[in-house]
C-alpha positions in Angstrom: 0.3 0.2 0.0 0.8 3.7 -1.0 1.2 6.4 1.9 -1.5 9.3 1.1 0.0 12.8 1.7 -2.1 15.7 2.6 -1.8 19.4 3.7 -2.5 20.6 7.1 -2.4 24.1 8.5 0.6 24.6 10.1 1.4 26.0 13.3 4.9 27.6 12.9 7.4 26.1 14.9 5.9 23.2 15.6 7.4 21.0 12.7 3.7 19.5 11.8 2.9 20.3 8.6 1.9 17.1 6.6 -0.2 14.3 7.4 0.7 10.9 6.4 -1.3 7.6 6.6 -0.8 4.4 5.9 -3.6 2.3 7.0 -4.1 4.1 10.1 -1.3 5.3 11.0 -0.4 9.2 11.2 2.7 10.8 11.1 3.2 15.2 11.2 6.7 16.2 9.7 7.9 19.0 7.8 11.5 17.1 7.0 11.4 14.4 4.3 13.9 12.3 7.0 10.7 12.2 9.8 7.9 11.6 7.1 8.2 8.2 7.1 5.3 5.5 6.7 4.2 3.7 9.0 5.9 0.4 7.9 9.3 2.7 8.0 9.5 2.5 4.0 11.2 5.6 2.5 10.6 9.2 3.3 7.9 11.0 1.8 9.4 13.9 -0.2 7.9 16.8 1.0 8.1 20.0 -1.6 9.7 23.4 -0.5 8.0 26.7 -0.3 9.0 30.1 0.1 10.2 31.7 3.1 8.0 33.8 5.2 10.5 36.9 4.4 10.1 35.8 0.7 6.2 35.9 1.3 5.9 39.3 3.4 7.9 40.9 0.5 5.9 39.7 -2.4 2.8 40.3 -0.3 3.8 44.2 0.4 4.7 44.5 -3.1 1.7 43.3 -4.6 -0.7 45.0 -2.2 1.5 48.1 -2.9 1.5 47.8 -6.8 -2.3 47.3 -6.6 -3.1 50.1 -4.8 -3.7 48.8 -1.5 -4.1 51.7 1.3 -2.6 52.1 4.9 -0.4 48.9 4.3 0.8 47.9 8.0 3.2 45.1 8.8 3.4 43.4 12.0 6.0 41.2 12.9 4.5 38.2 14.9 7.7 35.8 15.6 7.9 35.4 19.5 4.6 36.5 20.0 2.5 33.9 18.8 2.2 30.7 17.2 0.1 31.4 14.4 2.6 33.0 12.0 5.8 35.0 11.4 3.8 38.0 10.1 0.8 40.0 9.6 -0.3 42.3 7.0 -3.5 44.7 7.4 -4.4 46.9 4.6 -7.2 48.6 3.1 -9.2 49.0 -0.1 -11.3 51.8 -0.9 -14.5 49.3 -1.9 -15.8 46.0 -1.5 -15.0 45.2 -5.0 -11.0 46.6 -4.4 -11.1 44.6 -1.3 -12.0 41.4 -3.1 -9.5 42.5 -6.5 -6.8 42.9 -4.0 -7.3 39.5 -2.1 -7.9 37.3 -5.6 -4.7 39.0 -7.4 -3.0 38.2 -4.3 -3.5 34.8 -4.0 -3.1 33.8 -6.8 0.6 35.5 -7.5 1.5 34.0 -4.6 0.4 30.5 -5.9 2.0 31.5 -9.2 5.5 33.3 -8.2 6.3 31.5 -4.8 4.6 28.3 -5.1 2.6 29.2 -1.9 -1.1 27.5 -1.2 -2.9 30.5 0.3 -6.5 29.7 2.2 -8.9 32.7 1.5 -11.8 33.6 3.6 -14.4 36.4 3.4 -13.8 37.1 -0.4 -18.0 36.4 -1.3 -18.7 39.5 1.1 -15.9 42.2 0.2 -16.0 43.8 3.8 -13.0 41.9 5.2 -10.9 39.1 3.3 -8.2 37.2 5.3 -5.5 35.3 3.6 -3.4 32.8 5.1 0.0 31.3 3.7 0.8 29.7 7.3 3.6 31.9 7.7 2.4 35.7 6.8 -1.5 36.3 7.5 -3.0 39.0 5.2 -6.3 40.9 6.3 -7.7 43.3 3.8 -10.6 45.6 4.9 -12.8 48.2 3.8 -11.9 51.1 5.5 -15.0 51.4 7.8 -14.5 48.0 8.8 -11.3 48.3 9.8 -11.5 51.2 11.7 -14.3 48.6 13.8 -12.0 45.9 14.5 -9.0 47.8 14.9 -6.6 44.6 15.0 -3.1 46.8 14.7 -3.9 47.9 18.1 -3.8 44.4 19.2 -1.2 43.2 17.5 1.2 46.0 17.4 3.7 46.9 20.3 2.2 49.5 22.7 4.6 52.6 22.7 5.2 51.9 26.7 6.4 48.2 25.6 8.5 49.6 22.7 10.4 51.9 25.0 11.5 49.4 27.4 
């Protein structure tokens, strides 16, 4: 029997990212050495992906090229395991929010080979794109003001001074 490999959402730093099943056994790993089948046969090939810094650079470039407004980059490393970076930006309308998110997801896929989960594209008020390492929020300005994610994730001036 050959193993079946499927992608799972990874929590950075845990080493878990691929699910390999073989007759009911499961192995979670990012590395080919650890991604062995249940009967210890040859390792499963694990595709390489762009680093979080490469993803961030391409995301910021794409959003800027497509005229996103008020782009904010937040470094999450050492603060949480949900990702390395968060990017928050605004589009002027629901149509622009949707277009920004669609173009960004397509560019990440074609240029870097990064699969992106997208939520909220149907309404166009707040679209979340998750690459695993970088989380991108694209808001309409009114929705962004209401949720104020920057206040939750940005370091406070008091913490930055110490």
